[in-house]
N, C-alpha and C positions, 0 to 999 in steps of 0.2 A: 256831822262829824269833825271839825275843826275842833270845836271843844275836847271833842274826844283826843285828838291827837294832842293837843296842849296839856292834857291832861295826864294823858302817858309819858311824855316831854318830863313835866314836872314831876313825877313817879319815879323816871331813871333818873331824873337828877340829884333826887335825895338819895336812891340806893349808893350812887356811885359816891356822892360827899360819906354817906353812912360808911360806905369800904374803906373808901380814903380815909376816913378818923379813927379806923379799928384798928388801921395799920401801927402792929407792934405795940400793941394795947390789948392782948389778950388776955384773958381773966378767965375768970369760973364761970360755968356753962351755967346762965339765967337766960330767965324770958325777957326778953329786950326789947323796952317800951318803945314805939311811933316814932323814927328819926324824925329830929326836928328838920325845918325846910330850909334845901341848901342854898346855900350863895354865896357871891365870889364879887373884894373889892380888890381893881385893880388902880393901880396908882404909875406914873413915869412918865416920859418924856413926852411932852403935846399937850398933858393931861392937867388943866388948872385946878383941879379938882379929883376926886376919886370916883372913879366907874362901879358905878353899886346895879349888881347885875344878881338880881332872886330869881328862884325855882319861879312863882307862883307868877312870875308875870314878864321873863325871859328864860321859861327853860330849857328850849334849844341854847342857847348864851351858854348859859352855865354848867352845861352837860360837858357844851365841846371844851370850854377851856377848864373843869375841872380832868377831863380824858386828856388835857397836856402832863400832866403829873401824877396821872393814880398808874402809871405802872413802874414808876422809879421804886427802883430796890434799897434795901436794908443799908448797902454801904456803895457809895460814888466814890468816883474818882479823887484825890487828894486835890488835886490844882486843876485847872482850868486854861482856856486860852491866856494871852496877855487882854491887861483893860484896853488897851489900842484897838484888839480886834475881836473884841465884845459884841459893840457897836449901843443901841439903846436899850436901860434896862429898863424892865416891868416887873414891879410887885404884884404878886396876887396871895389877896387874904381867902384863904377858903372858909366860909362860916355855916354854921348849925345853929341855925335862927340868926338871930343876931351876935352871935359869942364868937369871935374869933379863934378857930382851932389850929390853922394852918399858915405858914407863909413859904412863897417861894418866891427866886427872881427868875427872870425868862429873860432870855435873850436871843429873842429871835433873826435875828442881821448878824451873829456874830457868824466870823471868819470859819469858813469848813462846816455851816451848819449851826442848827438853832441849836443852845445850849439851855441848862438849868441847871441854879445853884439852889441847894434845899440848906439854907441858915441851921445851924447846932443851937441856935435859941430859937425857940416855937411858943406863937401867944399861947398854946396850953400848957405849956409848961412839961411837956412830956420831954422823956430822953430819947434823945437822938443822935445822929454823924452827921455834920457838915461834910457834905459832897455835893462833886458835877456831875453830869449828866447828860448825855446825848438828849438833845428834845427831838419831836417828831417836826418834818419838812412842813407839817397844816399848820405849825405854830403862827407864823406869821399871820396868815390868811384867817385864821380863827381869833385872834385878837383885832384885827382891822373890821371883819364882820360885827366883832360885839362891840365897836366903837373904838376900837384905840387908835388915833393917828396914824396911822402908814401907808406906803404905798400897796398900790397893788401887787402879788408877785405872782410872776406871769406862768412860770416853773412851775404850779402845783394847779390843781383842777380839786374843785370841791363840788362834794354830790350832797351839801347838807352843809348844815353850820356845823364844823368842826372837822367837819372829812377831810380826805385830800391825801395824797398818793404826788409823789411825782411821777409824769408823764413823759410821751417822746413829742417832739414835733412832727406834723402832720407827713412833713415830705419823707420819715424813714417807715411810713406806713402804708408807702405803695410799692405793691408784689412785683410788679414791671419795672419800678424802676431798678428794684435790686435785682433783676431777673437780670434785664440788660447788664447793670454793672456788672452781675458777677460774671456773664458770657464776654464782655469786653474785658475784666482781668484773664480769664481763661485764654483767650485769642492770646492776650501781649503775651502771655505767660509758654504759650504752645510755640510763637513764632521767635520767641528766647529760646526755648529748648532745641528749636529747631537750626539756628545760626550757632548754637553753638557747637551741636555735634556737625555742624559742617565745618567748621575751624578745625574741630579735631581731628575728620576723618582728610580735609587737605592736608592739612601735619602730617599725619602717619604718613598719609601717600606721598609726601617729600622726604620726609626721614628714609621710610622704604625703597625712594628713588636715589637717595644720597649713597648709600648702603651698598647697592645694589651695582651702581659704580666706582666705589672705592674695592670692589671685590675680584670684580674683572680682571 
C-alpha cells in the first residue's frame, strides 16, 4: 500500500511538472512522450548547499513545492513589496529529469503574505514576463516540511505535505461562548435603548409642562 501511494505521488509530481513546463509553450498537436521525472532545487537563506528534491525519492515534497507556483498567470504585478518587507528569499528551480526548466523566487515571510517573483530570464530560455504574484498561505510550512530551515508557522494547518489553509483559533469555534456574547451585547443594547427612551420621555414631559404653565 505504501509503495502504491509513493508511486501515485511520483506520477502526480511528474504530471504537475509537465503541466507547469508546458505553460506558454503550446504548439502543434502531437503525441507527447512520457514526461521526465520531476525535480526541484531550492537555495536560499540558511541553506549551505542546494536542497535537491526528486520525485522518485520525495514525490510528496516535489508535488507540494511545485504547487506553490503552478497556479501563476502569464502576467503578474510589475512591482512587489519593498525589499525590507520581503524577508528571506528562496529560489526554486523546477527540473525535468536533471534539466533546469523554470525558476522562481519565493518569499514566505513577506509582510502582507507570501510572495512569488518570476524572473523574465528562465533556464530554458522560453519567453516570459517578469512579475510578482501573491503566494499561497501554505508556502512557509511547505518549504519547512521539505527541509528549508524556517520556523514553524502556527496560523496554518497542514493536512499533508503542501496542504494548508488559514484556520480560526480554537476559542472562536465555541458556539456557546458566541451565543453568550451575542445575548450580552443584545442586553446592553436593549438597556441603552430603554435609557434613551426614558430620557426622551422625561424631556418631552418637561417641555409639555413648561408650555402648559406659560399658556395659563
